[in-house]
C-alpha positions in Angstrom: -1.7 -75.0 -29.4 0.1 -75.1 -32.8 1.5 -72.0 -34.4 -0.6 -70.0 -36.8 1.3 -70.2 -40.1 1.7 -67.7 -42.8 2.7 -67.8 -46.5 4.1 -64.5 -47.8 3.6 -63.6 -51.4 6.3 -61.4 -52.7 9.7 -60.4 -51.3 9.9 -56.6 -51.3 10.4 -54.3 -48.4 6.9 -54.5 -47.0 7.0 -58.3 -47.3 10.2 -58.3 -45.3 8.9 -55.9 -42.6 5.6 -57.8 -42.1 7.5 -61.1 -42.2 9.7 -59.9 -39.4 6.6 -58.9 -37.4 5.2 -62.4 -37.9 8.4 -64.0 -36.7 8.3 -61.7 -33.6 4.7 -62.5 -32.7 4.3 -65.3 -30.2 2.4 -68.3 -31.6 3.0 -67.4 -35.3 5.6 -68.3 -37.9 6.2 -68.0 -41.6 5.8 -71.4 -43.2 6.5 -70.4 -46.8 7.5 -67.6 -49.2 6.4 -67.3 -52.8 7.7 -65.1 -55.6 8.0 -65.2 -59.3 11.8 -65.3 -58.7 12.6 -68.5 -56.8 16.0 -67.2 -55.7 14.5 -64.2 -54.0 11.9 -66.5 -52.3 14.5 -68.8 -51.1 16.5 -65.8 -49.7 13.5 -64.4 -47.7 12.5 -67.8 -46.6 16.0 -68.4 -45.2 15.8 -65.0 -43.4 12.5 -65.7 -41.9 13.1 -69.3 -41.0 10.4 -70.6 -43.4 10.5 -74.3 -44.4 9.4 -73.7 -48.0 10.1 -71.4 -50.9 8.2 -71.3 -54.2 8.8 -69.8 -57.6 5.1 -69.1 -58.1 2.2 -67.7 -56.1 0.0 -70.6 -57.1 2.4 -73.0 -55.4 2.5 -70.9 -52.3 -1.3 -70.8 -52.0 -1.5 -74.5 -52.5 0.8 -75.3 -49.6 -1.1 -77.3 -47.0 1.2 -76.0 -44.2 -0.1 -72.4 -44.8 -3.0 -71.1 -42.8 -3.1 -67.5 -44.2 -1.5 -65.7 -47.1 -0.1 -62.2 -46.8 -0.3 -60.5 -50.2 2.6 -58.0 -50.6 2.9 -57.8 -54.4 2.4 -54.7 -56.4 -1.2 -53.5 -56.4 -2.0 -54.8 -59.9 -1.2 -58.3 -58.8 -3.3 -58.4 -55.7 -6.3 -60.0 -57.4 -4.3 -62.7 -59.0 -2.8 -63.8 -55.7 -5.9 -63.3 -53.6 -8.0 -65.3 -56.0 -5.6 -68.3 -55.8 -5.5 -68.1 -52.0 -9.2 -67.9 -51.7 -9.7 -70.8 -54.0 -7.3 -72.8 -51.8 -9.3 -71.9 -48.7 -6.6 -69.7 -47.2 -7.3 -66.6 -45.1 -6.0 -63.5 -46.9 -4.3 -60.4 -45.6 -3.9 -58.2 -48.6 -1.6 -55.2 -48.5 -3.3 -51.8 -49.0 -4.9 -50.7 -51.3 -7.0 -53.8 -51.6 -6.5 -53.8 -55.4 -5.5 -51.6 -58.2 -9.0 -50.9 -59.4 -12.5 -50.8 -58.0 -13.5 -53.8 -60.2 -10.6 -55.9 -59.0 -11.4 -55.1 -55.4 -15.1 -55.9 -55.9 -14.2 -59.3 -57.4 -11.9 -60.1 -54.5 -14.6 -59.4 -52.0 -17.2 -61.3 -54.0 -15.0 -64.4 -54.3 -14.1 -64.3 -50.5 -17.7 -63.9 -49.5 -18.9 -66.7 -51.8 -16.2 -69.1 -50.5 -16.7 -68.1 -46.9 -13.0 -67.3 -46.7 -11.5 -64.5 -44.5 -10.2 -61.4 -46.4 -8.9 -58.2 -45.0 -7.1 -55.2 -46.3 -3.8 -54.6 -44.4 -4.5 -51.0 -43.5 -2.1 -50.9 -40.5 -3.1 -47.4 -39.5 -6.4 -48.8 -38.2 -4.5 -51.3 -36.0 -2.2 -48.7 -34.4 -3.2 -48.6 -30.7 -2.9 -44.8 -30.6 -5.2 -44.3 -33.7 -7.7 -46.7 -32.2 -7.6 -44.8 -29.0 -8.5 -41.4 -30.5 -11.1 -43.0 -32.8 -12.9 -44.2 -29.6 -12.3 -41.2 -27.4 -15.7 -39.5 -26.5 -13.8 -36.4 -25.2 -13.6 -35.0 -28.8 -17.3 -34.2 -28.7 -18.3 -34.0 -32.4 -15.3 -34.2 -34.7 -15.5 -31.2 -37.0 -12.3 -31.4 -39.0 -9.6 -33.8 -40.0 -6.4 -32.6 -41.7 -3.6 -34.9 -43.0 -0.8 -35.0 -45.5 1.5 -37.7 -46.9 4.1 -36.8 -49.5 7.7 -37.2 -50.5 9.8 -36.4 -53.5 10.2 -39.6 -55.5 12.6 -39.5 -58.5 10.6 -39.9 -61.7 11.1 -43.3 -63.3 8.2 -44.5 -65.6 9.3 -48.1 -64.9 9.1 -47.9 -61.2 5.8 -49.1 -59.5 5.1 -45.7 -58.1 5.0 -44.1 -61.6 3.8 -47.0 -63.7 0.1 -47.2 -64.5 0.2 -50.9 -65.2 1.5 -51.5 -61.7 -1.1 -49.5 -60.0 1.1 -46.4 -59.6 0.3 -42.9 -58.4 0.2 -40.9 -55.2 -3.4 -41.8 -54.4 -3.2 -45.5 -54.1 0.2 -45.6 -52.3 0.1 -42.5 -50.1 -3.3 -40.8 -50.4 -5.1 -43.9 -49.0 -3.7 -42.9 -45.5 -5.0 -39.3 -45.3 -8.3 -40.3 -47.0 -8.4 -43.3 -44.8 -8.1 -41.2 -41.6 -11.0 -39.1 -42.7 -13.0 -42.2 -43.5 -12.3 -43.6 -40.0 -13.2 -40.5 -38.1 -15.9 -38.8 -40.3 -17.2 -41.6 -42.5 -18.2 -41.3 -46.2 -18.2 -37.7 -47.5 -21.3 -36.2 -49.2 -19.1 -34.3 -51.6 -15.5 -34.5 -52.9 -13.4 -31.7 -54.5 -10.0 -32.5 -55.8 -7.1 -30.7 -57.5 -3.6 -32.0 -58.4 -1.5 -33.0 -61.4 -0.5 -36.0 -63.5 2.9 -37.4 -64.2 4.0 -37.9 -67.8 3.1 -41.6 -67.5 -0.5 -40.7 -66.7 -0.6 -41.6 -63.0 -1.5 -39.0 -60.4 1.7 -37.2 -59.1 0.0 -35.1 -56.5 -3.6 -34.7 -55.1 -5.3 -32.4 -52.7 -8.8 -33.1 -51.6 -11.6 -31.4 -49.7 -14.1 -33.9 -48.3 -17.3 -32.3 -47.3 -19.8 -33.7 -44.8 -23.2 -32.6 -43.5 -23.3 -29.6 -41.3 -20.0 -28.2 -42.4 -17.8 -30.9 -41.1 -14.8 -31.5 -43.4 -11.4 -33.0 -44.2 -8.4 -31.5 -45.9 -6.1 -34.2 -47.3 -3.2 -34.2 -49.6 -0.7 -36.7 -51.1 2.3 -36.2 -53.3 5.2 -37.8 -55.1 6.7 -34.4 -55.9 7.5 -32.8 -52.5 8.2 -33.6 -48.9 5.1 -33.0 -46.9 4.9 -32.7 -43.0 3.2 -36.1 -42.9 1.3 -35.1 -39.8 -2.4 -35.0 -39.0 -4.8 -33.0 -36.9 -8.2 -33.8 -35.6 -10.5 -31.1 -34.2 -13.5 -31.8 -32.2 -15.9 -29.5 -30.4 -14.3 -30.3 -27.0 -10.7 -31.5 -27.8 -8.2 -31.7 -30.5 -5.4 -34.2 -31.4 -2.1 -33.4 -33.0 -0.7 -36.6 -34.6 3.0 -36.6 -35.1 4.7 -37.8 -38.3 4.2 -40.4 -39.5 0.6 -40.0 -38.7 -0.4 -43.3 -40.2 1.9 -45.1 -37.7 2.2 -42.6 -34.8 4.3 -43.1 -31.8 3.0 -39.9 -30.1 -0.3 -38.0 -30.1 -0.9 -34.7 -28.2 -4.4 -34.1 -26.9 -5.4 -30.6 -25.9 -8.6 -28.8 -25.1 -10.3 -26.2 -22.9 -10.1 -27.0 -19.2 -7.8 -30.0 -19.6 -4.1 -30.5 -19.1 -2.3 -31.4 -22.3 -2.1 -35.2 -22.5 0.4 -37.2 -24.6 -0.3 -40.6 -25.8 2.8 -42.7 -26.3 3.0 -46.0 -28.2 4.3 -49.0 -26.5 7.5 -49.9 -28.5 6.5 -53.5 -28.4 3.2 -52.8 -30.2 2.5 -51.6 -33.7 0.0 -51.8 -36.5 1.6 -54.9 -38.1 1.1 -56.9 -35.0 -2.5 -55.8 -34.7 -3.3 -56.9 -38.2 -1.7 -60.3 -37.7 -3.5 -60.9 -34.4 -6.8 -59.8 -36.0 -6.4 -62.4 -38.8 -5.5 -65.2 -36.3 -8.4 -64.3 -34.0 -10.9 -64.2 -36.9 -9.9 -67.5 -38.3 -10.1 -69.1 -34.9 -13.6 -67.7 -34.4 -14.7 -68.7 -37.9 -15.2 -65.1 -39.1 -14.8 -64.1 -42.7 -14.4 -60.4 -42.2 -12.8 -58.0 -39.7 -14.9 -55.5 -37.7 -11.9 -53.2 -37.4 -11.3 -53.1 -41.2 -14.6 -54.1 -42.8 -14.6 -55.1 -46.5 -17.4 -52.6 -47.3 -15.1 -49.8 -46.0 -12.3 -51.1 -48.2 -14.6 -51.0 -51.2 -15.8 -47.5 -50.2 -12.2 -46.3 -50.1 -11.4 -47.8 -53.5 -14.5 -45.9 -54.9 -13.4 -42.7 -53.2 -9.9 -42.8 -54.5 -11.2 -43.6 -58.0 -13.5 -40.6 -57.8 -10.6 -38.4 -56.8 -8.5 -39.6 -59.7 -11.3 -38.9 -62.2 -11.4 -35.3 -61.1 -7.8 -34.9 -62.3 -8.6 -36.0 -65.9 
């Protein structure tokens, strides 16, 4: 069986990490790298053992040697690259968030569905084996509460992608998607959202704290920030068991389960496994089976998350 081949769009830190995960995965390889800077594309292609490097994303997507395109550009460029990849019939794994805006995300999903091409948001938290384990564990009983934070102090630079509105900056899209996403995974869509926070001088959200309300008093408390160093841990409380998820909760290596009448149980991640590998395997398996969406990270849930983050941002205006 031939290798499943990837094209990587962009050359930043996340592109390099996922590229390394592809190279380490049996039966996969990086065939090409694309960037608006050909020299950077050539450098990463050399590092990953890719045969081709391109100075444009369009050329990357057109490469017949590529089975799937991993989109690792800044958020605001996701639509451009995904649209080119979908038009070329390539499966698309798009870094989270799916897009910079709700409209862009909706267009991406529409194009993929119309073309019958696989598209998935690269929400690696959902592919972490420990997160998957607690999401499926019936011992929690009814999950009543989720608490999660993700924040770090980032030096303010209006030209940096984290602070620049034209690049899709802000705490919500980069960091908040993880605590909001954990609540979405375990509790679903909230019936009410209450948010507080502050804006940066550039106009992007600098910090956000949210209360997500669900029927019957269930709730989630989430926070993200570019202004301070948060614990970056999470807690899940059910009627029969709780989970304390060590930092970084979106990619945990350890989770402690406790509850009445049970011995504390520690879940430990196999060092050989991680969320990146799970994402990559999901794309390969889906393409092999002729699927156009993932059951682990469905497109409708990606769209719902984009809507939720947009609603949270509107409450800060």
